C-alpha positions in Angstrom: -7.1 1.4 22.5 -7.2 1.4 18.6 -5.8 -1.4 16.7 -3.6 -1.3 13.6 -3.0 -3.4 10.5 -0.3 -3.6 8.1 -1.8 -5.2 4.9 -0.2 -5.3 1.5 -2.5 -5.8 -1.4 -2.2 -5.4 -5.2 -4.2 -2.7 -7.2 -6.7 -4.7 -9.2 -8.3 -3.6 -13.0 -10.4 -0.4 -12.6 -7.7 1.1 -9.9 -9.4 -1.0 -7.2 -7.9 -3.0 -3.8 -9.8 -5.8 -2.0 -8.8 -6.2 1.7 -9.6 -8.9 3.8 -9.2 -8.7 7.7 -7.6 -11.6 8.9 -9.6 -14.4 11.5 -8.9 -12.8 14.6 -10.3 -9.4 14.1 -12.8 -9.1 16.4 -16.5 -10.1 15.2 -17.4 -6.5 16.5 -16.1 -4.7 13.8 -18.5 -6.2 11.1 -20.6 -2.9 9.9 -18.4 -0.5 11.3 -16.5 2.0 9.3 -12.8 1.9 9.6 -10.3 4.0 8.1 -8.3 3.2 5.1 -4.7 4.8 4.5 -2.9 3.9 1.2 0.4 4.5 0.6 1.5 4.7 -3.3 4.7 4.2 -3.8 7.1 7.1 -5.4 7.6 6.2 -9.5 11.6 5.6 -9.0 13.3 7.3 -12.3 16.3 6.1 -13.7 19.0 8.4 -14.3 21.8 7.8 -16.4 25.7 8.9 -15.6 27.6 9.8 -18.6 31.9 9.3 -17.8 33.3 11.3 -19.8 37.3 10.5 -20.6 39.3 13.2 -19.1 39.9 16.0 -21.0 
């Protein structure tokens, strides 16, 4: 059975991230290759609405 974790972290200088697995992670995972998927939030663009007086 495949396990999944959701962990939030901050981007460190040099565009690096650091992930620490919870203590209850199986000790058999040490040294194994794991898959990491990084979701980068979309940049929000500010839209400006201008209300013109009725003509």
